C-alpha positions, 0 to 999 in steps of 0.5 A: 904154757909150752905145748909143742905141735910136733908131739902127741899127747895123752889124757893122762898128760904124757907126751910122745915123740914118734921117730920111725919105730921108736918113741920118746915119752915124758910128762907134759909141762902142765903135768910137771907144774901140777905135780910141783917140784919133782924129786924122784923118777922111777922106771923099772920096766926097761926091757918089758913090753907094755900096753897102752894104759899100763903103768911104766913107772912113777914120778915123785914130787914133794907132796905126791907120787903119781903113776906114769901111764904108757901112751902106746904099745911097745917095749921100754928100751931105755930110761933117761938115767940122767933123771936119777941125779937130776929129777928136776929136769922134768920140771925145767925141760919136760920136752928135752932133758926131762924125757923119761923113756924110749920105746920100741913101738909094737908093729902097727902100734895104734896112735889113734887115741893120742891127742894133737897139740890143739886137742891137748890144749882144749883138754887142759883149758888153754 
């Protein structure tokens, strides 16, 4: 299973790539496999300031709908609109084309609760 070392992770199976004052967020390969075939991604929080742990959207698979939880405090700046036509990108390329949102980080955003790749591997039993 692919768990890139340059990303941070949450216990809820989101990944975060921090680049300066911006972060890209998606769900992990583990989560996408657990959900199965993803058929819809909904994010209606663009422009909203969201806190850690709050729901920023949902992902719908063939058999279930799951909430997406914000991994870091910030403002949702962008939704990956390509997912509207190709939600399967989350299954096929969760760390690339399957990203979900871009977030402007809150000043001094706390990343201490995020997991590194090794801690995430331990969490999922890898």
